[in-house]
PLY file of the C-alpha trace (Angstrom):
ply
format ascii 1.0
element vertex 643
property float x
property float y
property float z
element edge 642
property int vertex1
property int vertex2
end_header
-2.69 23.12 38.25
-5.40 22.89 35.54
-4.62 22.32 31.90
-4.15 25.45 29.76
-4.02 25.60 25.94
-3.94 28.72 23.75
-2.47 28.00 20.33
-2.44 30.23 17.25
-1.85 29.68 13.53
-2.26 31.65 10.28
-4.49 30.37 7.45
-2.75 31.40 4.20
-4.24 31.60 0.74
-1.15 29.89 -0.72
-2.12 26.46 0.56
-5.50 26.66 2.27
-9.07 27.90 1.87
-10.73 30.02 4.56
-14.16 28.74 3.37
-13.01 25.12 3.74
-11.56 25.78 7.23
-14.79 27.44 8.34
-16.86 24.57 6.92
-14.82 21.96 8.77
-14.88 23.78 12.10
-18.56 24.74 11.98
-19.77 21.44 10.55
-21.73 23.32 7.85
-21.72 22.88 4.05
-20.29 26.12 2.63
-19.95 27.06 -1.07
-16.55 28.40 -2.14
-16.62 30.97 -4.93
-12.85 30.60 -5.43
-13.03 27.02 -6.82
-16.80 26.56 -7.34
-16.99 23.64 -4.88
-19.18 23.09 -1.82
-17.03 22.33 1.22
-18.56 19.66 3.48
-16.78 17.37 5.91
-19.05 14.58 7.02
-21.37 14.06 9.98
-20.47 14.80 13.61
-22.17 12.88 16.44
-22.16 16.04 18.52
-22.71 19.14 16.33
-20.38 22.06 17.05
-21.76 25.13 18.85
-21.15 28.07 16.53
-21.25 31.84 17.03
-20.15 34.93 15.09
-19.16 38.07 16.96
-18.41 41.30 15.09
-17.62 44.98 15.79
-20.55 47.41 15.77
-19.62 49.06 12.47
-19.21 45.78 10.55
-21.75 45.12 7.74
-24.70 42.84 8.37
-23.44 40.16 5.98
-20.55 39.20 8.29
-23.06 37.12 10.27
-23.51 34.91 7.17
-20.58 32.49 7.55
-20.46 31.50 3.87
-20.45 35.07 2.59
-18.03 36.26 5.30
-15.19 33.95 4.26
-15.91 34.30 0.52
-15.62 38.06 0.94
-12.32 37.58 2.79
-10.93 35.46 -0.05
-12.04 38.04 -2.60
-10.50 41.06 -0.86
-7.18 39.32 -0.24
-5.77 39.42 -3.83
-2.21 38.13 -3.33
-1.63 34.40 -3.83
0.04 34.09 -0.40
-2.16 36.52 1.53
-3.05 35.87 5.18
-6.77 35.05 5.20
-7.40 34.41 8.85
-5.83 33.89 12.25
-7.05 30.81 14.06
-6.84 30.46 17.82
-7.46 27.07 19.46
-8.25 27.11 23.19
-8.97 24.35 25.70
-12.12 24.89 27.77
-11.79 24.06 31.49
-13.52 20.75 32.31
-14.19 22.02 35.85
-16.97 24.24 34.39
-20.33 23.26 32.96
-20.98 23.52 29.20
-23.00 26.73 29.66
-20.27 28.28 31.82
-17.59 27.31 29.26
-19.60 28.91 26.44
-20.29 32.17 28.33
-16.65 32.46 29.40
-15.48 32.02 25.84
-18.00 34.51 24.35
-17.10 37.16 26.93
-13.40 36.69 26.19
-13.88 36.91 22.38
-16.09 39.99 22.61
-13.62 41.88 24.84
-10.43 40.89 23.07
-11.47 40.49 19.39
-14.87 41.91 18.39
-14.49 45.11 20.43
-11.03 45.56 18.87
-12.40 45.44 15.29
-12.14 41.75 14.36
-14.89 39.32 13.30
-14.67 36.17 15.40
-16.14 32.96 13.95
-16.37 30.59 16.91
-16.88 26.81 16.88
-16.97 24.80 20.14
-16.22 21.10 19.78
-17.33 18.68 22.49
-16.90 15.39 20.61
-14.87 14.03 23.55
-15.84 14.80 27.13
-12.29 15.03 28.33
-11.28 17.47 25.56
-13.74 20.34 25.10
-12.09 23.03 22.99
-12.90 25.90 20.67
-11.67 27.09 17.27
-11.75 30.88 16.82
-11.23 32.18 13.24
-10.42 35.90 13.19
-10.39 38.31 10.27
-7.03 39.93 9.52
-8.31 43.16 7.97
-10.19 45.89 9.86
-13.48 47.51 8.72
-13.91 51.19 7.93
-16.68 53.12 9.72
-18.93 52.77 6.60
-18.65 48.97 6.75
-16.21 48.53 3.89
-12.93 46.67 4.22
-10.06 48.75 5.49
-6.33 48.52 4.74
-3.96 46.19 6.61
-0.85 48.33 6.04
0.30 51.72 4.87
3.62 53.30 3.85
5.33 55.41 6.53
8.70 56.95 5.56
9.03 54.43 2.77
8.33 51.44 5.03
5.20 49.31 5.17
3.68 49.20 8.67
0.60 47.44 10.10
-2.40 49.62 10.89
-3.39 47.35 13.80
-1.41 45.65 16.58
-3.04 42.28 15.95
0.20 40.69 14.63
2.36 41.93 17.50
3.91 39.41 19.85
2.89 41.59 22.82
-0.76 41.39 21.71
-0.64 37.59 21.61
0.86 37.48 25.12
-1.91 39.85 26.32
-4.60 37.56 24.83
-3.08 34.51 26.52
-2.91 36.33 29.87
-6.44 37.63 29.54
-7.83 34.15 28.82
-5.97 32.63 31.78
-7.20 35.44 34.04
-10.77 34.90 32.81
-10.60 31.22 33.73
-9.02 31.90 37.13
-11.72 34.50 37.93
-14.44 31.93 37.16
-12.65 29.31 39.29
-12.44 31.76 42.20
-16.12 32.73 41.77
-17.17 29.07 41.96
-14.82 28.23 44.81
-12.71 25.86 42.70
-9.30 25.36 44.25
-7.40 25.28 40.94
-5.59 27.73 38.69
-4.20 27.98 35.15
-1.25 30.01 33.89
-0.25 31.29 30.45
3.41 31.33 31.42
6.02 28.61 30.99
7.02 26.34 33.90
10.35 28.13 34.07
8.77 31.59 34.47
6.38 30.20 37.07
9.32 28.74 39.01
8.03 25.20 38.59
10.73 22.51 38.46
9.19 20.54 35.59
9.93 19.97 31.93
6.84 20.70 29.77
5.50 17.85 27.65
4.99 18.22 23.91
1.43 18.35 22.65
0.84 15.58 20.12
-0.75 16.25 16.75
-4.25 14.90 16.25
-2.97 12.00 14.09
-0.24 11.07 16.59
-2.67 11.24 19.53
-5.21 8.99 17.76
-2.51 6.53 16.78
-1.21 6.40 20.40
-4.74 5.77 21.69
-5.28 2.93 19.18
-1.99 1.25 20.15
-2.90 1.69 23.83
-6.23 -0.10 23.31
-4.49 -2.92 21.37
-1.96 -3.34 24.22
-4.82 -3.57 26.74
-6.58 -6.20 24.63
-3.38 -8.29 24.46
-2.70 -7.83 28.17
0.67 -6.16 27.50
2.10 -3.04 29.11
1.60 0.00 26.88
4.65 1.73 25.46
4.43 4.95 23.33
5.16 4.31 19.67
5.32 7.77 18.05
8.38 10.02 18.11
6.85 12.68 20.34
4.93 10.10 22.40
8.28 8.53 23.26
9.74 11.92 24.09
6.84 12.68 26.43
7.47 9.40 28.23
11.07 10.47 28.74
9.93 13.89 29.96
7.60 12.22 32.45
10.50 10.14 33.76
12.67 13.26 34.09
9.89 15.09 35.94
9.55 12.18 38.37
13.28 12.27 39.01
13.08 16.04 39.52
10.28 15.56 42.03
12.23 12.93 43.95
15.38 14.98 43.94
13.55 18.03 45.15
12.07 16.05 48.04
15.61 15.02 49.00
16.70 18.68 48.70
19.32 17.72 46.13
17.87 19.99 43.45
16.17 23.28 44.24
15.46 24.52 40.69
15.29 23.37 37.09
18.40 25.45 36.27
20.41 23.67 39.01
19.22 20.31 37.74
20.19 21.13 34.17
23.71 22.08 35.32
24.14 18.64 36.95
22.80 16.63 34.00
24.66 13.44 33.33
26.08 12.41 29.96
23.02 10.23 29.48
20.63 13.11 29.99
22.69 15.27 27.62
22.23 12.60 24.95
18.48 12.40 25.62
18.14 16.18 25.40
19.33 16.16 21.79
16.19 14.41 20.54
13.93 16.14 23.07
15.05 19.58 21.94
15.43 18.79 18.26
14.19 21.62 16.03
12.09 20.02 13.28
9.92 21.65 10.64
6.43 20.39 9.75
7.67 18.35 6.78
10.26 16.57 8.92
7.68 15.86 11.59
5.27 14.45 9.01
8.06 12.27 7.57
8.95 10.84 10.98
5.26 10.17 11.68
4.93 8.29 8.38
7.97 6.14 9.22
6.62 5.50 12.74
3.32 4.32 11.28
5.04 1.99 8.81
7.42 0.62 11.45
4.81 0.68 14.26
7.54 1.74 16.65
9.57 4.66 17.99
11.84 5.97 15.25
15.59 6.04 15.57
18.37 5.71 12.98
18.04 1.92 12.75
14.27 2.01 12.26
14.43 4.87 9.72
17.11 3.03 7.77
15.16 -0.22 7.75
11.96 1.47 6.53
13.88 3.37 3.85
15.58 0.21 2.55
12.32 -1.72 2.66
10.83 0.95 0.44
13.88 1.31 -1.81
14.42 -2.45 -2.33
11.35 -4.22 -0.89
8.07 -5.56 -2.23
6.63 -2.21 -3.24
9.73 -1.40 -5.30
9.61 -4.90 -6.84
5.97 -4.35 -7.71
6.83 -1.03 -9.40
9.67 -2.67 -11.37
7.44 -5.56 -12.37
4.73 -3.18 -13.63
7.32 -1.18 -15.53
8.66 -4.35 -17.16
5.15 -5.47 -18.00
4.53 -2.16 -19.73
7.77 -2.39 -21.72
6.87 -5.92 -22.79
3.41 -4.86 -23.90
4.86 -1.93 -25.91
7.42 -4.20 -27.55
4.83 -6.79 -28.62
2.54 -4.10 -30.06
5.50 -2.46 -31.94
6.77 -5.76 -33.28
3.28 -6.76 -34.45
2.82 -3.38 -36.13
6.12 -3.63 -38.05
5.47 -7.22 -39.08
2.01 -6.24 -40.33
3.56 -3.58 -42.59
5.77 -6.23 -44.25
3.85 -9.52 -44.03
0.33 -9.12 -42.60
-0.25 -12.84 -42.17
2.73 -13.17 -39.81
1.03 -11.05 -37.08
-0.71 -14.22 -36.00
2.46 -15.22 -34.08
1.85 -12.23 -31.76
-1.80 -13.09 -31.16
-3.35 -10.78 -33.77
-5.90 -11.80 -36.39
-4.71 -10.48 -39.81
-8.25 -9.50 -40.80
-8.96 -7.66 -37.55
-5.51 -6.24 -36.94
-6.40 -2.52 -36.82
-9.32 -3.08 -34.45
-7.24 -5.25 -32.12
-4.34 -2.81 -32.30
-6.60 0.04 -31.09
-7.83 -2.14 -28.18
-4.29 -3.00 -27.15
-3.12 0.63 -27.33
-6.10 1.71 -25.17
-5.22 -1.06 -22.72
-1.59 0.15 -22.71
-2.63 3.76 -21.97
-4.82 2.62 -19.09
-1.97 0.59 -17.61
0.44 3.53 -18.01
-1.99 5.83 -16.15
-2.35 3.35 -13.31
1.44 2.88 -13.19
2.10 6.61 -13.08
-0.32 7.02 -10.15
1.34 4.18 -8.27
4.81 5.49 -9.06
3.92 9.04 -7.85
2.56 7.65 -4.58
5.64 5.45 -4.13
8.11 8.26 -4.83
6.32 10.56 -2.37
6.52 7.99 0.43
10.13 7.12 -0.44
11.08 10.84 -0.33
9.55 11.18 3.15
11.35 8.03 4.33
14.58 9.45 2.94
14.01 12.73 4.79
13.28 10.89 8.01
16.54 8.98 7.60
18.41 12.24 7.07
16.87 13.65 10.28
17.96 10.55 12.20
21.46 10.78 10.73
21.68 14.37 11.91
20.54 13.46 15.45
22.93 10.48 15.55
25.82 12.73 14.53
25.00 15.09 17.38
24.78 12.25 19.91
28.10 10.83 18.70
29.82 14.21 19.05
28.73 14.34 22.71
30.28 10.94 23.40
33.36 11.42 21.19
34.08 15.17 21.00
37.59 14.62 19.63
36.85 11.79 17.19
38.00 12.14 13.60
35.79 12.13 10.53
36.68 8.54 9.55
33.70 6.85 11.14
30.69 5.89 8.99
27.19 6.84 10.18
26.40 3.15 10.87
29.45 2.95 13.15
28.38 6.10 14.95
24.90 4.74 15.44
26.12 1.49 17.00
28.58 3.37 19.26
25.76 5.58 20.54
23.40 2.59 20.90
26.08 0.77 22.89
26.16 3.66 25.33
22.34 3.76 25.58
22.17 0.01 26.22
25.11 -0.36 28.65
25.92 3.10 29.95
29.53 2.62 28.85
31.53 4.34 26.13
33.29 2.13 23.55
36.96 2.92 22.89
37.28 4.51 19.45
39.53 1.70 18.22
36.80 -0.90 18.92
33.95 0.91 17.19
34.49 -0.46 13.59
34.69 -4.13 14.71
31.71 -3.79 17.06
29.61 -2.06 14.39
30.52 -4.70 11.77
29.41 -7.46 14.15
26.11 -5.73 14.89
25.45 -5.06 11.20
25.95 -8.76 10.49
23.40 -9.60 13.18
20.88 -7.12 11.77
20.97 -8.19 8.15
23.28 -10.68 6.50
24.06 -9.67 2.97
24.39 -12.50 0.40
27.94 -13.17 -0.71
29.17 -12.58 -4.23
28.96 -16.31 -4.97
25.38 -16.51 -3.54
24.30 -13.53 -5.66
25.77 -15.21 -8.78
24.07 -18.53 -7.97
20.70 -16.77 -7.48
21.06 -15.07 -10.87
22.00 -18.36 -12.56
18.98 -20.16 -11.05
16.69 -17.32 -12.03
17.94 -17.48 -15.61
17.25 -21.22 -15.65
13.69 -20.58 -14.45
13.23 -17.79 -17.06
14.33 -20.11 -19.90
11.86 -22.77 -18.73
9.11 -20.14 -18.51
9.86 -18.94 -22.06
9.62 -22.56 -23.29
6.36 -23.07 -21.45
4.82 -19.86 -22.75
5.96 -20.63 -26.30
4.19 -23.97 -26.05
1.02 -22.32 -24.69
1.15 -19.71 -27.51
1.36 -22.48 -30.12
-1.62 -24.29 -28.57
-3.63 -21.06 -28.39
-2.96 -20.35 -32.08
-4.07 -23.84 -33.00
-7.29 -23.24 -31.08
-7.63 -19.77 -32.73
-7.59 -18.13 -29.26
-5.87 -14.87 -30.26
-6.28 -13.22 -26.82
-4.49 -16.11 -25.11
-1.79 -16.09 -27.79
-1.24 -12.37 -27.30
-0.94 -12.77 -23.52
1.62 -15.56 -24.02
3.58 -13.29 -26.42
3.58 -10.53 -23.80
4.84 -12.91 -21.10
7.58 -14.21 -23.40
8.66 -10.65 -24.17
8.64 -9.78 -20.46
10.83 -12.82 -19.68
13.19 -11.93 -22.54
13.66 -8.39 -21.15
14.45 -9.74 -17.67
16.77 -12.35 -19.18
18.67 -9.73 -21.17
19.27 -7.58 -18.07
20.19 -10.49 -15.85
22.50 -12.08 -18.44
24.61 -8.91 -18.58
25.00 -8.87 -14.79
25.83 -12.58 -14.75
28.55 -12.19 -17.36
30.23 -9.55 -15.21
30.14 -11.88 -12.18
31.47 -14.78 -14.24
34.45 -12.69 -15.34
35.31 -12.10 -11.67
35.02 -15.83 -10.88
37.23 -16.71 -13.88
39.90 -14.27 -12.69
39.88 -15.71 -9.12
40.09 -19.31 -10.40
42.80 -18.46 -12.97
44.97 -17.12 -10.18
44.32 -20.21 -8.05
45.02 -22.83 -10.78
47.90 -20.90 -12.32
46.37 -21.12 -15.79
43.68 -19.41 -17.83
40.28 -20.70 -16.70
38.03 -19.84 -19.64
35.11 -22.09 -18.64
31.81 -20.48 -19.57
29.44 -22.68 -17.50
28.34 -20.70 -14.43
27.53 -23.77 -12.29
31.03 -25.16 -12.88
32.65 -21.83 -11.98
30.59 -21.61 -8.78
31.36 -25.09 -7.63
35.08 -24.70 -8.36
35.02 -21.43 -6.37
33.29 -23.24 -3.48
36.03 -25.91 -3.47
38.69 -23.24 -3.36
36.91 -21.34 -0.55
36.65 -24.56 1.55
40.34 -25.35 0.91
39.44 -28.68 -0.79
40.80 -27.96 -4.25
43.43 -30.29 -5.70
44.91 -27.45 -7.79
44.21 -29.67 -10.88
41.35 -28.08 -12.84
40.23 -31.22 -14.74
40.45 -33.39 -11.64
38.33 -30.96 -9.62
35.73 -30.73 -12.38
35.45 -34.53 -12.58
35.11 -34.76 -8.82
32.33 -32.21 -8.81
30.55 -33.95 -11.71
30.57 -37.29 -9.86
29.13 -35.61 -6.77
26.32 -34.03 -8.79
25.46 -37.34 -10.48
25.21 -39.02 -7.06
22.85 -36.28 -5.87
20.65 -36.89 -8.91
20.51 -40.62 -8.25
19.54 -40.05 -4.60
16.72 -37.60 -5.50
13.21 -39.11 -5.17
11.05 -39.37 -8.23
9.71 -35.85 -8.89
5.91 -35.48 -8.64
5.03 -31.89 -7.87
5.85 -28.99 -10.21
8.45 -27.70 -7.78
10.16 -31.09 -7.56
10.17 -31.44 -11.34
11.75 -27.99 -11.67
14.43 -28.87 -9.04
15.21 -32.17 -10.83
15.52 -30.40 -14.18
17.85 -27.81 -12.64
20.12 -30.51 -11.12
20.24 -32.30 -14.47
21.11 -29.00 -16.12
23.96 -28.46 -13.66
25.29 -31.98 -14.21
25.22 -31.56 -17.99
26.93 -28.19 -17.66
29.72 -29.75 -15.59
30.29 -32.39 -18.24
30.54 -29.67 -20.90
32.95 -27.75 -18.67
35.26 -30.82 -18.38
35.33 -31.11 -22.18
35.88 -27.36 -22.50
38.81 -27.42 -20.05
40.40 -30.39 -21.89
40.06 -28.64 -25.29
41.65 -25.54 -23.85
44.51 -27.68 -22.42
45.05 -29.39 -25.74
45.13 -26.09 -27.63
47.72 -24.77 -25.24
50.17 -27.51 -26.29
50.21 -26.41 -29.89
49.85 -22.65 -29.49
52.67 -20.18 -29.02
52.80 -18.42 -25.69
51.41 -14.94 -26.40
53.30 -13.52 -23.39
56.75 -14.25 -24.92
58.36 -11.34 -26.68
58.78 -11.88 -30.41
62.41 -11.42 -31.41
63.51 -10.48 -34.95
66.85 -10.64 -36.71
67.89 -9.34 -40.07
69.88 -11.25 -42.69
70.66 -9.69 -46.02
67.62 -7.40 -45.92
65.20 -10.16 -44.81
63.46 -10.54 -41.47
63.10 -13.84 -39.68
61.03 -14.71 -36.56
62.43 -16.96 -33.91
0 1
1 2
2 3
3 4
4 5
5 6
6 7
7 8
8 9
9 10
10 11
11 12
12 13
13 14
14 15
15 16
16 17
17 18
18 19
19 20
20 21
21 22
22 23
23 24
24 25
25 26
26 27
27 28
28 29
29 30
30 31
31 32
32 33
33 34
34 35
35 36
36 37
37 38
38 39
39 40
40 41
41 42
42 43
43 44
44 45
45 46
46 47
47 48
48 49
49 50
50 51
51 52
52 53
53 54
54 55
55 56
56 57
57 58
58 59
59 60
60 61
61 62
62 63
63 64
64 65
65 66
66 67
67 68
68 69
69 70
70 71
71 72
72 73
73 74
74 75
75 76
76 77
77 78
78 79
79 80
80 81
81 82
82 83
83 84
84 85
85 86
86 87
87 88
88 89
89 90
90 91
91 92
92 93
93 94
94 95
95 96
96 97
97 98
98 99
99 100
100 101
101 102
102 103
103 104
104 105
105 106
106 107
107 108
108 109
109 110
110 111
111 112
112 113
113 114
114 115
115 116
116 117
117 118
118 119
119 120
120 121
121 122
122 123
123 124
124 125
125 126
126 127
127 128
128 129
129 130
130 131
131 132
132 133
133 134
134 135
135 136
136 137
137 138
138 139
139 140
140 141
141 142
142 143
143 144
144 145
145 146
146 147
147 148
148 149
149 150
150 151
151 152
152 153
153 154
154 155
155 156
156 157
157 158
158 159
159 160
160 161
161 162
162 163
163 164
164 165
165 166
166 167
167 168
168 169
169 170
170 171
171 172
172 173
173 174
174 175
175 176
176 177
177 178
178 179
179 180
180 181
181 182
182 183
183 184
184 185
185 186
186 187
187 188
188 189
189 190
190 191
191 192
192 193
193 194
194 195
195 196
196 197
197 198
198 199
199 200
200 201
201 202
202 203
203 204
204 205
205 206
206 207
207 208
208 209
209 210
210 211
211 212
212 213
213 214
214 215
215 216
216 217
217 218
218 219
219 220
220 221
221 222
222 223
223 224
224 225
225 226
226 227
227 228
228 229
229 230
230 231
231 232
232 233
233 234
234 235
235 236
236 237
237 238
238 239
239 240
240 241
241 242
242 243
243 244
244 245
245 246
246 247
247 248
248 249
249 250
250 251
251 252
252 253
253 254
254 255
255 256
256 257
257 258
258 259
259 260
260 261
261 262
262 263
263 264
264 265
265 266
266 267
267 268
268 269
269 270
270 271
271 272
272 273
273 274
274 275
275 276
276 277
277 278
278 279
279 280
280 281
281 282
282 283
283 284
284 285
285 286
286 287
287 288
288 289
289 290
290 291
291 292
292 293
293 294
294 295
295 296
296 297
297 298
298 299
299 300
300 301
301 302
302 303
303 304
304 305
305 306
306 307
307 308
308 309
309 310
310 311
311 312
312 313
313 314
314 315
315 316
316 317
317 318
318 319
319 320
320 321
321 322
322 323
323 324
324 325
325 326
326 327
327 328
328 329
329 330
330 331
331 332
332 333
333 334
334 335
335 336
336 337
337 338
338 339
339 340
340 341
341 342
342 343
343 344
344 345
345 346
346 347
347 348
348 349
349 350
350 351
351 352
352 353
353 354
354 355
355 356
356 357
357 358
358 359
359 360
360 361
361 362
362 363
363 364
364 365
365 366
366 367
367 368
368 369
369 370
370 371
371 372
372 373
373 374
374 375
375 376
376 377
377 378
378 379
379 380
380 381
381 382
382 383
383 384
384 385
385 386
386 387
387 388
388 389
389 390
390 391
391 392
392 393
393 394
394 395
395 396
396 397
397 398
398 399
399 400
400 401
401 402
402 403
403 404
404 405
405 406
406 407
407 408
408 409
409 410
410 411
411 412
412 413
413 414
414 415
415 416
416 417
417 418
418 419
419 420
420 421
421 422
422 423
423 424
424 425
425 426
426 427
427 428
428 429
429 430
430 431
431 432
432 433
433 434
434 435
435 436
436 437
437 438
438 439
439 440
440 441
441 442
442 443
443 444
444 445
445 446
446 447
447 448
448 449
449 450
450 451
451 452
452 453
453 454
454 455
455 456
456 457
457 458
458 459
459 460
460 461
461 462
462 463
463 464
464 465
465 466
466 467
467 468
468 469
469 470
470 471
471 472
472 473
473 474
474 475
475 476
476 477
477 478
478 479
479 480
480 481
481 482
482 483
483 484
484 485
485 486
486 487
487 488
488 489
489 490
490 491
491 492
492 493
493 494
494 495
495 496
496 497
497 498
498 499
499 500
500 501
501 502
502 503
503 504
504 505
505 506
506 507
507 508
508 509
509 510
510 511
511 512
512 513
513 514
514 515
515 516
516 517
517 518
518 519
519 520
520 521
521 522
522 523
523 524
524 525
525 526
526 527
527 528
528 529
529 530
530 531
531 532
532 533
533 534
534 535
535 536
536 537
537 538
538 539
539 540
540 541
541 542
542 543
543 544
544 545
545 546
546 547
547 548
548 549
549 550
550 551
551 552
552 553
553 554
554 555
555 556
556 557
557 558
558 559
559 560
560 561
561 562
562 563
563 564
564 565
565 566
566 567
567 568
568 569
569 570
570 571
571 572
572 573
573 574
574 575
575 576
576 577
577 578
578 579
579 580
580 581
581 582
582 583
583 584
584 585
585 586
586 587
587 588
588 589
589 590
590 591
591 592
592 593
593 594
594 595
595 596
596 597
597 598
598 599
599 600
600 601
601 602
602 603
603 604
604 605
605 606
606 607
607 608
608 609
609 610
610 611
611 612
612 613
613 614
614 615
615 616
616 617
617 618
618 619
619 620
620 621
621 622
622 623
623 624
624 625
625 626
626 627
627 628
628 629
629 630
630 631
631 632
632 633
633 634
634 635
635 636
636 637
637 638
638 639
639 640
640 641
641 642
């Protein structure tokens, strides 16, 4: 059976321009009176064939494409008015170009122009295998004098259409008429092929219809197919609907084989005998998604370069929420704050002691001029940042929506496998339970789902432990302090050389490091308090050590079960080990080696301070009263005594 396509859509004033749509489809440059812009959409290698058909009583100007759609936009006053109906049809490749054109023009004249509509036709033959036509139809009839007529009128208090162009029955009639027109031409030419406007089910064909891909998805699939051919790899669909179509093809092959074996006689019988696996597959195949959800899934598929399921959608979302793009946004934001702070500090210093602005990289005699330059630079950076942030938030929102769609589909799949399961399972656990079924064909017992999911999550991404997070923060703070020292030195050298621009940049970097240090120090103090509490419980005494490296190494000893339960002894042991590591380290030469050596020396010094701190705390304890003991009082002749 030949391929048949007859798709309709409404072009609305709320979000589209009829002039722009006509310009794109016809390949012409058209001026839009609504926004004062000329609509033009690049060069086409094969120019579209264009025609305008109109009823006999239509005014002459309808044959001017630019004026036609400008007049439509003027007469439709409401912000959400329907400007045009577009019909997209596939032209049969079995016919010549001339035969395709004549068939289309005859169909449009009989079904549209003779019924009172203006039909703006554009035939596209950019690709030989996909000749098709765009037909833009007016929504409002013409009066006999050539003026625009009314779309609706009030009848018994209700608004009714004056034409039947919006009726479902009319659309079905158009589809049937177009199919009949093609079949008549096939019969006339002796072509043994036919098309049908009806679904497979109504035709009695035991097949599941495939989903037509959007233009973007089709082009993306073709590109990935070419790449697979270049690499000598088998091609696998990568988009959501491409993957579904592959599944539909597999189902249709099974249906064909079953029918040959006389096991299935109709699609309805086959659906009744569907296995649990096919029921699961049907959830995604039959998912009802709006245009925004489809666009979100397509975006995630492009970023992931793979078929989208819950795991892929979650990975893409977390990459956006916590990955390099988010870090870039945070870094830009911090840079802006640092720049603002330096400018503000310099301004306030200038009000009190003008000569002191030199420390921020400003020349006292040119302060106002430099200040204006820096403020202009700040505004430019803010504008660039806002643009980047807007783009990032839009993509993140789409990724979040795609994740919500996948959660919804996973929930439905899980309910099929576990219809009586409680609501205690997390979405990650449900996903892994469903995936287990898809991979093995077996159903996990409910009691095993949490442990299995935890194991799979650990394989997917290992989260750093609390101690590792604390160590990373501590090392970052060490690097920040070294950077501040380095920038302070560079600022001093720049001031000596009277290089105010370099001095200002060093001041900005110092301020940026200080902001990061302030935020990280607060987080580190919270983690240290947790470590102190854990160690205090282990050693049976108050561990008030403030050195982070000492707390981390003590915690590591406790975790490995190698602690002696003597705080001072453990600290000395750790200190000796660090000193030995320092002695074994080769002489540092590169910048990275020098930084590592300085960090190790810093840790060793901190351990020594921790030993002294622990000893002082132990000594104080001998001479201090125990604050946990209840103070008792007794009275004697009106006086109070403590004991």
